[in-house]
MARMAR-744915 format. One line per 2 residues: number of its first residue (from 1); their letters; for each residue x, y, z of C-alpha. Coordinates in nm, 3 decimals. Example, Ala and Ser with C-alpha at 12.3 -4.5 7.8 and 13.67 -1.06 7.14 Angstrom:
BEGIN
1> as> 1.230:-0.450:0.780; 1.367:-0.106:0.714 $
***
This chain:
BEGIN
1> me> 0.001:-0.001:-0.001; 0.105:0.357:-0.060 $
3> kl> 0.169:0.605:0.220; -0.081:0.883:0.281 $
5> gv> 0.020:1.239:0.371; -0.223:1.496:0.512 $
7> ig> -0.181:1.872:0.518; -0.395:1.929:0.826 $
9> gl> -0.500:2.196:1.064; -0.737:2.345:0.808 $
11> gp> -0.912:2.332:1.051; -0.800:2.105:1.337 $
13> aa> -1.150:1.956:1.394; -1.181:1.871:1.027 $
15> ta> -0.838:1.704:1.033; -0.939:1.488:1.329 $
17> rl> -1.263:1.397:1.151; -1.071:1.302:0.835 $
19> me> -0.850:1.060:1.027; -1.155:0.906:1.195 $
21> rv> -1.317:0.853:0.855; -1.001:0.714:0.693 $
23> vf> -0.994:0.451:0.969; -1.365:0.383:0.923 $
25> ft> -1.346:0.333:0.546; -1.043:0.105:0.567 $
27> dv> -1.203:-0.240:0.559; -0.954:-0.447:0.756 $
29> ar> -0.959:-0.664:1.069; -0.637:-0.572:1.252 $
31> dq> -0.426:-0.265:1.330; -0.136:-0.376:1.114 $
33> dh> -0.341:-0.359:0.793; -0.435:0.010:0.826 $
35> ld> -0.270:0.284:0.626; 0.065:0.436:0.707 $
37> vt> -0.030:0.806:0.745; 0.174:1.119:0.816 $
39> vl> -0.028:1.420:0.930; 0.115:1.771:0.940 $
41> nr> -0.120:1.968:1.162; -0.058:2.330:1.056 $
43> pw> -0.336:2.547:1.201; -0.121:2.857:1.148 $
45> ip> -0.166:2.838:0.770; -0.346:3.162:0.675 $
47> dr> -0.724:3.161:0.629; -0.807:3.051:0.275 $
49> ts> -1.129:3.244:0.233; -0.977:3.572:0.352 $
51> yl> -0.704:3.544:0.090; -0.931:3.442:-0.196 $
53> mr> -1.177:3.722:-0.111; -0.882:3.967:-0.099 $
55> kr> -0.963:4.091:0.246; -0.740:4.359:0.390 $
57> ga> -0.424:4.216:0.540; -0.489:3.864:0.413 $
59> vs> -0.182:3.649:0.346; -0.143:3.370:0.091 $
61> fv> -0.188:3.015:0.209; -0.019:2.874:-0.104 $
63> dp> 0.346:2.889:-0.002; 0.308:2.722:0.340 $
65> mr> 0.089:2.452:0.190; 0.339:2.395:-0.091 $
67> da> 0.615:2.362:0.168; 0.405:2.112:0.361 $
69> al> 0.342:1.908:0.047; 0.713:1.890:-0.023 $
71> el> 0.777:1.790:0.336; 0.528:1.507:0.308 $
73> ea> 0.682:1.394:-0.020; 1.023:1.389:0.149 $
75> cg> 0.873:1.163:0.419; 0.783:0.908:0.153 $
77> ct> 0.417:0.995:0.109; 0.294:0.939:-0.246 $
79> vl> -0.077:1.010:-0.195; -0.155:1.354:-0.048 $
81> ct> -0.471:1.532:0.063; -0.589:1.833:0.254 $
83> pc> -0.921:1.851:0.441; -1.006:2.201:0.317 $
85> nt> -1.234:2.252:0.017; -1.139:2.619:-0.018 $
87> ah> -0.767:2.540:-0.047; -0.843:2.344:-0.365 $
89> ar> -0.886:2.672:-0.544; -0.504:2.682:-0.558 $
91> ld> -0.427:2.311:-0.542; -0.253:2.308:-0.876 $
93> di> -0.010:2.573:-0.755; 0.044:2.388:-0.428 $
95> aa> 0.117:2.062:-0.610; 0.333:2.214:-0.886 $
97> pl> 0.680:2.128:-0.743; 0.595:1.768:-0.649 $
99> et> 0.789:1.496:-0.832; 0.649:1.166:-0.702 $
101> ar> 0.346:1.252:-0.486; -0.002:1.335:-0.609 $
103> fv> -0.308:1.489:-0.448; -0.657:1.342:-0.421 $
105> hm> -0.883:1.631:-0.533; -1.175:1.643:-0.292 $
107> pr> -1.421:1.858:-0.493; -1.362:1.666:-0.820 $
109> et> -1.405:1.329:-0.651; -1.717:1.457:-0.477 $
111> ar> -1.867:1.576:-0.806; -1.798:1.240:-0.965 $
113> lv> -1.977:1.059:-0.684; -2.277:1.295:-0.695 $
115> ae> -2.307:1.237:-1.070; -2.283:0.861:-1.018 $
117> lg> -2.570:0.876:-0.766; -2.791:1.030:-1.031 $
119> ak> -2.864:1.367:-0.868; -2.996:1.632:-1.105 $
121> rv> -3.001:1.951:-0.897; -2.716:1.979:-0.651 $
123> av> -2.663:2.245:-0.384; -2.317:2.321:-0.244 $
125> lg> -2.280:2.449:0.115; -1.936:2.599:0.151 $
127> td> -1.738:2.913:0.229; -1.763:3.237:0.040 $
129> gt> -1.407:3.170:-0.082; -1.497:2.828:-0.227 $
131> ra> -1.798:2.981:-0.400; -1.615:3.287:-0.535 $
133> ag> -1.325:3.080:-0.667; -1.563:2.847:-0.852 $
135> vy> -1.410:2.538:-0.697; -1.728:2.330:-0.730 $
137> de> -1.840:2.499:-1.050; -1.524:2.359:-1.216 $
139> af> -1.569:2.019:-1.052; -1.931:1.981:-1.159 $
141> aa> -1.869:2.117:-1.508; -1.623:1.832:-1.556 $
143> vg> -1.909:1.581:-1.508; -2.160:1.774:-1.714 $
145> ms> -2.346:1.929:-1.423; -2.379:2.268:-1.256 $
147> av> -2.393:2.356:-0.889; -2.650:2.575:-0.715 $
149> yp> -2.589:2.778:-0.405; -2.788:2.915:-0.111 $
151> de> -2.935:3.262:-0.134; -2.764:3.548:0.050 $
153> er> -2.945:3.490:0.379; -2.876:3.117:0.386 $
155> qr> -2.514:3.172:0.281; -2.470:3.401:0.583 $
157> ev> -2.605:3.112:0.795; -2.354:2.875:0.636 $
159> ms> -2.064:3.109:0.707; -2.183:3.167:1.062 $
161> ti> -2.200:2.792:1.125; -1.844:2.753:0.987 $
163> yd> -1.675:3.048:1.158; -1.889:3.142:1.459 $
165> ev> -1.971:2.789:1.568; -1.727:2.519:1.449 $
167> ka> -1.406:2.721:1.426; -1.493:2.900:1.747 $
169> gr> -1.553:2.571:1.929; -1.922:2.647:1.997 $
171> cd> -2.101:2.386:1.791; -2.406:2.223:1.949 $
173> gp> -2.451:1.937:1.701; -2.579:1.876:1.348 $
175> gh> -2.923:2.037:1.387; -2.834:2.366:1.214 $
177> ve> -2.655:2.192:0.924; -2.945:1.951:0.869 $
179> al> -3.187:2.245:0.872; -2.983:2.415:0.599 $
181> ca> -2.984:2.090:0.399; -3.360:2.052:0.442 $
183> am> -3.417:2.407:0.318; -3.218:2.332:0.000 $
185> aw> -3.409:2.005:-0.047; -3.740:2.191:-0.018 $
187> dg> -3.608:2.427:-0.288; -3.587:2.133:-0.526 $
189> cd> -3.237:1.997:-0.474; -3.205:1.620:-0.480 $
191> gi> -2.836:1.630:-0.390; -2.653:1.844:-0.139 $
193> vl> -2.277:1.869:-0.090; -2.123:1.954:0.246 $
195> gc> -1.854:2.154:0.069; -1.675:2.280:0.380 $
197> te> -1.500:2.036:0.612; -1.607:2.238:0.917 $
199> ls> -1.961:2.130:0.826; -1.826:1.775:0.793 $
201> av> -1.687:1.801:1.147; -2.041:1.871:1.267 $
203> gc> -2.188:1.585:1.069; -2.520:1.530:0.900 $
205> ap> -2.754:1.245:0.812; -2.682:1.099:0.464 $
207> iv> -3.041:1.165:0.356; -3.236:1.479:0.454 $
209> ag> -3.587:1.545:0.322; -3.525:1.282:0.056 $
211> aa> -3.207:1.448:-0.075; -2.868:1.273:-0.071 $
213> vv> -2.628:1.470:0.150; -2.279:1.398:0.030 $
215> da> -2.008:1.491:0.276; -1.700:1.593:0.076 $
217> ld> -1.474:1.490:0.365; -1.621:1.137:0.357 $
219> vl> -1.550:1.126:-0.014; -1.195:1.239:0.045 $
221> aw> -1.135:0.975:0.311; -1.289:0.699:0.100 $
223> rc> -1.093:0.794:-0.211; -0.766:0.822:-0.019 $
225> vr> -0.812:0.471:0.116; -0.873:0.338:-0.231 $
227> ec> -0.593:0.544:-0.389; -0.348:0.403:-0.138 $
229> ga> -0.449:0.051:-0.236; -0.624:-0.055:0.083 $
231> pa> -0.961:-0.240:0.085; -1.238:0.014:0.139 $
233> rd> -1.596:0.004:0.261; -1.839:0.135:-0.003 $
235> lr> -1.946:0.491:0.071; -2.217:0.472:-0.196 $
237> ar> -2.418:0.224:0.010; -2.520:0.508:0.250 $
239> fa> -2.739:0.667:-0.020; -2.946:0.367:-0.129 $
241> da> -3.269:0.525:-0.001; -3.210:0.873:-0.147 $
243> ac> -3.473:0.989:-0.398; -3.217:1.052:-0.672 $
245> vr> -3.076:0.699:-0.636; -3.422:0.540:-0.645 $
247> qs> -3.517:0.746:-0.950; -3.191:0.659:-1.127 $
249> as> -3.252:0.289:-1.061; -3.612:0.321:-1.185 $
251> da> -3.497:0.495:-1.503; -3.241:0.219:-1.564 $
253> vg> -3.510:-0.051:-1.536; -3.754:0.147:-1.748 $
***
């Protein structure tokens, strides 16, 4: 199996959640068969959204993440990832100097899974930076789909959940995230992406109001396990009762 390297601390709770999910998706029966993983927990890496939104005094996150990627490569890691959707706006720049290691691209892998599930109208809940940089627009365009986003009021709720609750250590559970997902489902979305790993750290049911809620961090963990060559539990099984999956199966039979 290949060695996994994680540029973590973006944020710390999301990094801990990623490791938990990597262990969960690795389908083995003893400690010795799990992945060899090196995690660099770098919470001091500058805020990604602030930089992408060109806020006053914001500092680039690219150089420290590039340095971390090279450090992981030097440690023998050949599969890399970072549990931050927003950072993927500059992932090509971060990965540019690598010679042997490669990144698992969380938004692209998430878009592929959503397309495979058969969703037709997909909402993305993420940071202002992820949205402004078009991270998921690019990912969904590659699979022939387009993303939809919350209106201004709901987007403020998303950002408040991310920054005022999770990053501030004041989260009271998944209720707020599930309410946001339900609102998007009632607006006609049959697929919803948790496109910020702080939302992933809170957690959410895989199906809300009939819509498949795809956690990008789960997709990242699952794909990393598979990319490293370890046996993996099937993430797709979680969505068997989602409306889009049932409709896709019905269309296939018809």
